[in-house]
C-alpha positions as CSV (number, residue, x, y, z in Angstrom):
1,M,69.9,-51.1,43.2
2,K,67.9,-54.3,43.2
3,L,66.3,-53.4,39.9
4,K,69.8,-52.8,38.3
5,S,71.0,-56.1,39.6
6,T,68.0,-57.9,38.2
7,F,68.5,-56.1,34.8
8,V,72.2,-57.2,34.7
9,F,71.2,-60.8,35.6
10,I,68.6,-60.9,32.9
11,L,71.1,-59.5,30.3
12,S,73.7,-62.1,31.3
13,L,71.2,-64.9,30.9
14,F,70.2,-63.5,27.5
15,S,73.8,-63.2,26.3
16,A,74.6,-66.7,27.5
17,A,71.5,-68.1,25.8
18,T,72.4,-66.3,22.6
19,M,75.9,-67.6,22.6
20,A,74.7,-71.1,23.3
21,E,72.2,-70.9,20.5
22,S,74.9,-69.6,18.1
23,R,77.3,-72.4,19.1
24,A,74.5,-74.9,18.6
25,A,73.7,-73.5,15.2
26,R,77.4,-73.8,14.2
27,D,77.5,-77.4,15.4
28,T,74.8,-78.2,12.8
29,L,77.1,-76.9,10.0
30,K,79.0,-80.1,9.3
31,H,80.4,-79.3,5.9
32,E,83.3,-76.8,5.3
33,I,84.8,-75.7,2.0
34,R,87.6,-73.2,1.7
35,I,89.7,-71.8,-1.2
36,G,93.1,-70.3,-0.6
37,W,96.6,-69.2,-1.5
38,G,100.0,-70.5,-0.3
39,D,103.5,-69.2,-0.9
40,Q,106.3,-70.6,-3.0
41,L,109.3,-69.6,-0.9
42,F,111.0,-73.0,-1.5
43,E,110.6,-72.8,-5.3
44,T,111.9,-69.2,-5.2
45,L,115.1,-70.2,-3.4
46,V,115.8,-73.3,-5.5
47,W,114.8,-72.2,-9.0
48,R,116.1,-68.7,-9.7
49,N,118.2,-66.7,-12.2
50,Q,121.6,-68.2,-12.9
51,N,124.8,-66.2,-12.6
52,P,127.0,-65.7,-15.6
53,P,130.2,-67.8,-15.9
54,G,132.9,-66.8,-13.4
55,T,135.7,-67.4,-15.9
56,I,136.6,-65.6,-19.2
57,L,135.3,-67.6,-22.2
58,P,137.3,-68.1,-25.4
59,D,136.5,-65.9,-28.5
60,G,133.4,-67.0,-30.4
61,S,131.9,-68.9,-27.5
62,A,128.6,-68.4,-25.8
63,F,126.8,-69.5,-22.7
64,M,123.2,-70.2,-21.7
65,R,121.4,-68.8,-18.7
66,N,118.0,-69.8,-17.2
67,E,116.2,-66.7,-16.1
68,G,113.0,-64.8,-16.0
69,Y,111.5,-67.2,-13.4
70,R,107.8,-66.7,-12.6
71,Y,106.0,-68.4,-9.8
72,S,102.3,-69.2,-9.8
73,Q,102.0,-69.6,-5.9
74,H,99.9,-72.4,-4.5
75,I,96.2,-72.3,-5.2
76,F,94.2,-74.9,-3.2
77,A,90.7,-76.0,-2.4
78,E,89.8,-78.1,0.6
79,Y,86.7,-79.8,1.9
80,Q,86.1,-81.0,5.5
81,Y,83.3,-82.9,7.1
82,R,83.2,-82.2,10.8
83,F,82.3,-85.2,12.9
84,N,82.5,-83.3,16.2
85,K,84.1,-80.1,17.7
86,W,87.6,-81.5,17.6
87,F,87.8,-83.8,14.5
88,S,87.1,-83.5,10.8
89,L,88.0,-85.5,7.7
90,G,88.2,-84.3,4.1
91,G,90.3,-83.8,1.0
92,M,92.5,-81.2,-0.6
93,F,93.6,-80.3,-4.2
94,D,96.6,-78.0,-4.6
95,G,98.2,-76.7,-7.8
96,S,101.4,-74.7,-8.4
97,G,103.9,-74.1,-11.1
98,V,107.1,-72.3,-12.3
99,T,108.0,-70.9,-15.7
100,W,111.4,-69.6,-17.0
101,K,113.4,-68.9,-20.2
102,S,116.7,-70.2,-21.5
103,N,118.6,-67.3,-23.0
104,L,121.8,-67.5,-25.0
105,Y,124.5,-64.8,-24.5
106,D,127.9,-64.2,-26.2
107,R,131.1,-64.3,-24.2
108,N,130.7,-60.6,-23.3
109,G,127.2,-61.1,-21.9
110,N,125.3,-59.7,-24.8
111,F,121.9,-61.3,-25.5
112,I,121.7,-63.4,-28.6
113,R,118.4,-65.2,-28.5
114,T,115.9,-67.1,-26.4
115,D,116.4,-70.8,-26.9
116,G,113.2,-72.0,-25.2
117,N,110.5,-71.4,-22.7
118,H,110.3,-74.0,-19.9
119,N,107.9,-74.9,-17.1
120,F,106.9,-77.4,-14.5
121,Y,103.9,-77.9,-12.3
122,N,102.8,-79.9,-9.3
123,L,99.2,-81.1,-8.8
124,V,98.5,-82.6,-5.4
125,I,95.4,-84.5,-4.3
126,M,95.1,-86.1,-0.9
127,P,92.8,-86.9,2.0
128,T,93.3,-84.7,5.0
129,V,92.4,-84.8,8.7
130,Q,92.1,-81.7,11.0
131,F,92.2,-81.6,14.8
132,T,90.7,-78.5,16.5
133,Y,92.0,-77.9,20.0
134,L,90.2,-74.6,20.6
135,Y,86.6,-74.4,19.5
136,H,84.9,-71.1,20.0
137,E,82.0,-69.3,18.4
138,Y,84.3,-66.8,16.6
139,V,87.8,-68.2,16.8
140,S,89.2,-71.7,16.6
141,L,92.7,-73.2,16.5
142,H,93.7,-76.3,14.6
143,S,96.4,-78.6,13.2
144,G,96.2,-81.2,10.5
145,I,97.9,-83.6,8.2
146,G,97.3,-85.1,4.7
147,I,99.1,-87.8,2.7
148,G,98.4,-88.3,-1.0
149,L,99.7,-88.1,-4.5
150,N,101.7,-85.4,-6.3
151,I,101.8,-85.3,-10.2
152,N,104.8,-83.4,-11.4
153,G,105.0,-82.5,-15.1
154,G,105.9,-79.9,-17.6
155,S,108.5,-79.3,-20.3
156,E,111.4,-81.0,-18.5
157,Q,112.4,-84.6,-18.6
158,D,113.7,-86.6,-15.6
159,I,116.8,-88.8,-15.9
160,Y,114.7,-91.6,-17.3
161,G,113.2,-89.4,-20.1
162,N,109.7,-89.0,-18.4
163,Y,107.8,-85.7,-18.7
164,T,105.3,-86.7,-16.0
165,V,106.2,-88.3,-12.7
166,C,104.1,-89.3,-9.7
167,A,105.3,-89.2,-6.1
168,M,104.0,-89.2,-2.6
169,A,103.1,-85.9,-1.0
170,V,102.7,-84.9,2.6
171,D,101.0,-81.7,3.8
172,I,101.3,-80.7,7.5
173,T,99.5,-77.8,9.2
174,Y,101.5,-77.1,12.3
175,F,99.3,-74.2,13.5
176,G,96.1,-72.7,12.1
177,V,93.6,-70.1,13.2
178,T,90.1,-69.7,11.9
179,V,88.1,-66.5,12.4
180,G,84.5,-66.1,11.5
181,H,80.8,-66.4,12.5
182,G,78.0,-68.5,11.1
183,H,78.5,-69.6,7.5
184,W,81.5,-67.6,6.5
185,Y,85.1,-67.6,7.9
186,G,88.7,-66.9,7.1
187,S,91.8,-68.9,8.0
188,F,95.5,-68.5,8.3
189,D,97.9,-71.5,8.6
190,L,101.5,-72.2,9.1
191,G,102.7,-75.5,7.6
192,G,104.7,-77.3,4.9
193,L,104.0,-79.3,1.7
194,Y,106.6,-82.0,0.9
195,S,107.0,-84.3,-2.1
196,M,110.0,-86.3,-3.3
197,K,110.5,-89.3,-5.7
198,S,113.9,-90.2,-4.2
199,Q,116.7,-88.7,-2.2
200,N,118.0,-86.9,-5.3
201,V,114.6,-86.0,-6.8
202,V,112.8,-83.5,-4.6
203,F,109.8,-81.6,-5.9
204,M,108.8,-79.7,-2.8
205,A,110.3,-79.3,0.7
206,S,108.6,-76.9,3.1
207,S,106.8,-75.3,0.3
208,K,103.5,-73.6,1.1
209,I,104.6,-72.4,4.5
210,F,102.1,-69.6,4.8
211,R,98.5,-70.2,3.7
212,A,95.4,-67.9,3.7
213,A,91.9,-68.9,2.7
214,I,88.3,-68.0,2.8
215,G,85.6,-70.6,3.5
216,A,82.0,-71.4,4.0
217,R,80.1,-73.8,6.3
218,F,76.8,-75.4,5.5
């Protein structure tokens, strides 16, 4: 019985030492880079196929419909430098876009021709901060925020005739979980990406709610 207790005690010490060594090794990995995907639920709800006219059109008339929308989703890359267990500072680049077609139909809804292919994109670059409130060897929980620049462009003009417009962008991570060990990890976040030029010119509002990424520490 005494031998068994001694064995259990030695095993516990070994496990604790191994975990402490693993945590210490992770603490030396100050740099983190991750590449990920985010949804475009906001864009899907706002920019979508138009319904045909609800009234009967006169003979010989036609109508235009924007349809065939395609969404790139958000693709982003982020770098963080970890100053300690709970605070890190870095930067993020995010890109997304939408394409669609303008199709012409006669009064009966018969397709005549495609009058044009259209698109817009948002390119976001910003510094970011991350706060880790649970720091474990395998799992950590975090929140974060970033404020930077959004470049909106594409085939469309704004009310002033500009094809490219710059606006402020804010990215918030309300809740994030990181799972991994050593140099490699995966993450899943819930958040929102916001950008607007004015009250009537909104590029993104609660876009990129769900984010998933893979990353490396070094």
